[in-house]
N, C-alpha and C positions, 0 to 999 in steps of 0.2 A: 896037410891042410891046403885049401885053395887060396883064392885072393882075398877072402873076407877075413878081416882082422878084428872088426868091431861091429856091434849090433846096437842100433838106436831104437828106442821104443817110444811110441806114443803113450800117453797116460790114460786119457778118458776112453772107456770102452775097449781098452787093450789091457791095461794093468788094473784099472779100477772101473767098476761098472757104474757108468754115469746114471745119476738119479736113483740109484738103489737106496739112497738115504731118504727118499720121499716116503716110502712105506714106514720107515722108522719114525719119521716126523709125525705121520698120521697116527701111528700107534700111541705116540706120546701126547696126542691132542694138539699138536703144533700146526701152524699154517704151513702151506707149501713154501718152498724157497722163493718162488715167484711172488707170492702174496706177502711173505714176511719182509722181503726187501722193500717193497712199497710201504708196508706198514711201519717199518723202522724209520723211514724218512718222514712219513706223515706225522708219526708220534712226536718226533723231535721238533718238527715245525709247529705242530698244533699246541705243544706245551708253551712255546714262546708267544705265539699269536694264532688264534683259531684259523684253521684252513680246512677246506672240504677234501675228504679222502679221495674223491673222484678226480679232483683237479690234480692231486699229486700222482695218482695212477696214470692219468693222461700224459703228464709231463715226463713221467718215468718211461712210459712206452715210447715217447718221442726220443728220449735219451738212448734207449735200447736200439731203436731203429738207426740212429746216427752212428752208434758204436758198431752195429752189424755192417753198415755200409763201409766204414773205414777199415774194419777187419777184413771184409771180403775183397775190397777193391785195392786197398793200400797195404794190406798185410801188416797192420799195426793193431795191437790190443791196448786201448787206453786203460790205465789202472782205474780201479773203482772210484778212487778219490776224484779223478778227472771227470769221470762219468757223472758223479753226484754233483759236482760243481756246475756242469752243463745243465743238469735238471733244475738245480736251484736258480740258475740264470733264467731258464725257461719260465720259472714261477715268479721271477722278480723278488726272490727272497734270499736271505743269508742265514747262516747258523753261526753261533759263537764257536771259536776254534776247538775248544774242548768237546763240545757237543758234536760238532762235525766229525772230529777224530773218532769219537765213540761209535758213531753211525758207520763210519768207514770200517772200523775194527770189527764190528758185528757182522758186516757183509763178508769180510775177509775170513773170519773164523768159523763161519756157518758150517762149512764142510769138514772142518777139523773137529768141532764140537760134536756133531752128529755125522759121522763119516759114512760115505758110500762104501760098499763091500769091495774087497779085493777080488780079482778074477780067480776062480778055482784053479788050484795047482800051480799058481804062479811061482810060489816060493821055491819048491824043490827044483823046478825047471831053471829058474834064474840062477839058483845056486850052482847048478852044473854048468850052465852057459858061461857064468862069470869065471870059471876055471880055465876056459878055453878062449874066450873073447873078452875084449874090453866092452863094457856096456855103458850106454848114456841114455838119459831121458831127453826126448825132444817134444815139448808140449806147449800148446797155447794155454795161456792163463786168462780165463774169461772173467771170472769174478775172484776166485781165490788166487792170490799172487804166488810166485815161486816159493817164497818162504813158507807159506801155509801148505803148499803141495808137497814140499819136502817133509813136513811134519806128518802129513797124511800118509806118505809112503813109509816113513819111519814107524808110525804106529801100526802099520800092517806088516812090519818086518821086511819091507822090500827095498828100502833106501840103500842098505849096506852093500847090495850087489852092484851098484852103479858108481862108476869113476867120474862121471860128468853129468851135469844137468843144464840143459838149454831150455829155459822158460821164456816165453815171448815177452813178458814184462821186463825181464832182465836183459835180454838180447836186443830189444828195441824193434823187432819185427816178429811176425808170426808165420807159421807154415803156410804155403810151401816156399816162403822166401829163402833164398840161398844162405843168408847169414845165420839162420837157425842151424843148418847142417854144418856150416863152416865153424860155428861155435863148438859143436859137438866134436868135429874132427880135431880142432885145435886142443880142446880139453883132453882128448884121448891120445893125442900125438900120432894120428894116422892121416892118410889122404882120404878125401871125400869118397873116392872110388873104391876104397877098401872097407867101406861101411855098408851094412845091409839094414834097411829100416822095416819095422813091423808096426802096422797101424790099421785102423778100421775105415779110413776115408780115402776113396780112390784119388780124388783131386789133390788132397794135401799129403797123404801118406804113401801114395804110389807114384802118381804122375810127377809130383814135386821132386822126390829123391831120384827117380829114373832120369829126369832131365839133367841131373847133376852127375850122372854116370854111376849111380848106386843101383843095387838090386833092391826089390821091395816085396814084402809079403803082406797081402791083405788079410787082416785078422777078423774073423766073422763071428766069434763066440757070442758077442752081445749085440752087435749091429751088423746086419748082413745085406743092407739094401744096395750096396755097390757091387755085389759079387757077380751079377749077370753082365756087367759092362766094364770090367776092370782090365787094366793092362798089366796087372801084378805078375811077378815071376812065379808066384805060388799063392794059393789061397789056403788058409789054415783056420780050422773051426774051433780049436781048443789048444790049451797049453800042452796037453798030452801029445799032440802031433807036431808041435813046433820044432823040436830038435831034429826030427827026421826031415822036415821040410828044409831047415837050414843046411843040414848035411848034404842033401841033394843039390842045393844051389851052390854049395862050396866044394863039390866033388872035383 
């Protein structure tokens, strides 16, 4: 074996297909996640004291914009509770503790209750890789926190292959911040340079790890917009081809 002792995996659009839960929600006659989040907050506020749905939507959009700015520029993902407090502040409103916590929980559990699909063939490939390498998840937690993402992975039979989990809400920074990969290396007991990362975004999943001395594979099974301008050591379009790509890089 070469220098690679561990493999880190992005979660969204690498192990789990982002927004593949939207079709299931639509089939069940449910709102999209985007609309449901706004509706949850409006409903809780409106019960206490009538408020216009449009005003809540507007404040929620402002909250999302602030989150995105901090996420992209400072590599921090505010937990959903913090985001909702910001939105309430924007509206000049408060919610009783229990009601607020229920709204937070409903946000956090949304992708556990109606889960997005796992990537095809992930299970057998991860099972084989786990025999040869230490595996760790390195993932930003945008709405669902690390605890819920673990349950999502468990429900898909994927969690058991991983010896470590670096979620941005638990680490305190998001990719491509160094501390995300340092957390993975520490949990696995390897050096950063002995890890290879697999993910779908060139900026976070390729450039980030490469700057730390890691190799990186751009995974394009679900999202391939970065494949024409990536600096990835390899591009891989499905789990079926992943093992061969890793072997080539570890030769």
